[in-house]
Steps between C-alpha positions, in 0.01 A plus 500: 500500500657171393324307228343180636681190384306231312537129572336184369358234733418142403137425586578129546796505738550864605847538347602863438697605190596847371406418138210326332550158347268247346615227738566523874857396580402374847204269433501468119141625455417690182330842477472544878716814547287805584627856530462658844638810665750470784309731731293212635664196347669201653806598699414871487209560736398839641797500737736537203371853440617625837788442735476174696372532855676363803367166616316461830552227755239223508400329825626142530295231672550136598346188353306431819186704553124500485309510173235769508253345256420150379766401243249389236158599370308187401245558225292190572547386137692179570669469159618862507630465856679180399680670211606797715621277782214562742372846409631849422792604720466845655746748355576283197473567128360230272507494119227312311551434129293330234377513142230753409153372590630210707316619812749709702253778573225248575718318753612820671144634512382183670798511739433865581135426575591203719750705702259792533240257635746411777523861615817606317530831317563422133578760232473399134662749259457440127693676230333315214130503587252755622324459832177410319674210322633362827151524649359301207753225565417502870128462422573206270708337773235568765729709724364847427390545862852458644677798658783525247615857432546573128697760306599553136837676505844463341714763674708349781510818710119535486458133594732532801320815615161326467585183692684705761173655621313333785579155633793321344387247236575136561532427127542721193448351151646687202376385158738533326857614564553579128237777513646688796720809465682723744605865489860396571543357148450682170435196279165360392301248711601141437866574433777346707561823688137552597434136593810487716435835671132421564585157642766654727254754636232242577745252654642778717148579619434134580821459703451823696131453589451123523237500226508211252519612137400289198630610159346358182737457205432429134667202335684520167460250216809320631316431828700744714361789703538814290739768615843474660587176677626710789136539614482125564813531716358796693176333609470231768292252299420437133190306395412397145136442410499236226241326288398414147220682323329174404498363855296614796760463774769748608821441696653758735869407520752648745841541336650716776397535863716636780246394760391158374577207270563553131347290221177484701178512299137588554242361258181683402217433260362790296123525481222751444519612863878539505770268625418195706755317712600147396597312813592179314662592165582138417130424447478804270796397282383137478130575457483438123742208487445212256639198683533261203679731257861410415763767552360633829685477832410658835786692660511552877670838542576745779435875482652663806348300785202371303486169308328531162398220264485590131467300179780505243390421145732384221436428134761317290407473131694406183646808338494570126777757545874453492527683833220385733307755705548546875223708661460558874230682699545545875849349530861571407569411136871454571423242764273314258790471257713357780237238592468396135878463472518285816217276376680444169851457643428282805161340433503439126177695442522681165337839438716613205217455245214615721346834592477553877239722664487551877231681697429559868123472541300798619750765393714431807876559483754265660851613592638227726718219353299234688266491199765324288373150579136586427600658167704193402214265591253708296735499199550122508127447551414709195763334283384148589129589497456356851303688765675522836319376814233751596578471873877565473703818557857572389778722631879496487794682343684335209875544464694489173625152590144369506484471879193620689602735779296546818303819560386671817161467672422152366271425795293814442458418132383146578262621769332742259472226235349255748247762608379527138461124457832398340622155607853477358799715412821485298777687677878498558652210689678706766190679629436518873298242691163480325293315758168331425219591264609621158864469604473122538371469141762726343768404250840644588717523189875550500527577128274626225546173313316320783194721445509442123524123554206519741284682243605266216436199722143609561459537123618143447263374771209677333593342166519154661156545658350579160 
């Protein structure tokens, strides 16, 4: 009998090498190569031990045809349905990731109870908790009386045999994919081989039966879902559950969705009785706002199809150091450096001897470049010590030439701001027709220097009044 060959698999990217090394040549990660046998490893499944079988013909169909079941399963939780694009798609696989303790299991328990209350068969399989622990969480959430079927199991073959009995489930929740293992792989649970093989088996079951499958994934310290990235490519949708430990709200963000829009978010508030939907997140992010503090600007942003208003806070203080500090929370630090350079080069505002601190209030994270103008206004406000108008919102992208470029969905941003009581806006000059209301009282700037002059002019007027 031939001696089984040994190979080493990177636990970060799945790259296979014949020898161990401290650093993976493919992704550059250190100490991620793990020894695994080739009997069940990547590229050498059970078929490699026997002669390959002859393929069988598969029936071909046309695009036109009737759909047997409803395409989506709506949970009734509006924020969850918004993030998924209208509900769980039958026969799809969805991956939910998030930091430990962020509320993934709480959200899925509430979703399972809501779907079970609508007459759907829901199976919740946990590989990390016992059935008694899940029942304790259900009692705390007030959903212990729902008809959710529970199981504590980690073997994929046993799970498939269990859910295959009786009526086909409408939704199967697996918490988490890193704890599952299959007989087809010889490595330990949580390795690249096991995670990939277990995900393949569950996705195959979902596609063949029409049952929706939700996989829960752990998140590494870098903020990525642990395990091979190929799992994110295999599933139909990827949702990240985000939030800060010191804040009571949570954001469910769609980063991939084959059946709906990406970059859509659902906002929840964590409480003693579980997660509560937040229908108007702008009020939540602006709830503790101090209107007369310098260095604060309200940014009108867009997340997917939803307008969101959030406060950007800046602090500019004289630095005793030769190299001033630049600290950012909730925004891109590289983009902050670019805004500071544009302010110095084209507007004559000097930050070379000052420390700069930037924070997005509420622990929210902004990714769109439309926040450039709000950041610049907050920086100038903090440097001059002048509070910006409390009823004004800002949005616009700043180019390296100092010009303010238009951004999409200007009308939606203004409509959301007007609904919350804002009366004026500072926005790019080439925006679409603004209409009446807040649009008639807006200041359309062509360059960043115009905004700086506007802020400095209000400072001079205040000095003249005194």
